[in-house]
N, C-alpha and C positions, 0 to 999 in steps of 0.2 A: 966778199962783200962788205964793206964798213959803212956805218951810218954816222953822219955827223950831225950834230945838235948846232943849231944856228941860234937859238934863243935858251938863255939860261933860266931855270926855274928860281924866282926869287925866294921860295920858301923853304928851299932846302937848306937845312942846318938850323932852321927856326923851329923852336918849340911851338905848339899850339897857342900856349899862354902868351908867348911873346908875339906871335901873329895877331892874337885878338888884341892885345894892348896896343900894338901899332896901328891896327885896323880902327880901333876906337878912337883912337887920337886923331886919326886923319878923316874920319868920316862921322859927325855927330849923329846923322840918322842911324847907321849901323849900330853905334853905341847905345842908343835908346832902344832899338830893337833886340840887340843882345841881352841889355839888363832886363827887359820885360820878359823875354823867353827863359831867362836863367832864374828870375823870380818866380814864373810859373812852374819850372821843373823842381825848385826848391819846394814850394807848396805842396805839389804832387807828392814828393819823397815824404814830406813831414806827415801827410795824410795816411799814407801808407804804413808809415812806422808806428804811427799811434794807432791805427786799426790793429795792426798785427800785436801790438803790445796789450792791447784788450782781447787778443785771441778771437777776433772776428773775422769772418770771411767777408769778401765783398758783398755776397748775398745778404748776410746778416746786416752790415752797414747799410745797404740799399733799402731792405725793409725797415730799419729804424729810422731811416731818413725820408721815407716816402719816394724812393726812386728806384732805379732798376740796377742790376748788377753791371750791365754793360755801361752805365752811366759812370758808376763808381771806377770801373776798369780805364775809361777815357779820362777821368779826372786824374786818377794814379799815374797815367801815361805822361800827362802834361799837354794832352791834346784838347784842351778845352778852350773856349773862346774868351 
């Protein structure tokens, strides 16, 4: 039994960076959302790096800032609003 593909996948052979670049150029709304999400992830990573550089646990940082450990975990994951 053989399967035949009737539709080519346009993304095969294209790197993720190329896809994102092409998609951002074609869709300004996607570009804005992508950049916003990327900025959030960069901020999240920076917070974690700085916290770890100070040898603080998430709980230590939470207590120092008057929040909860789970809020710090959400922040560091990039899942904040």
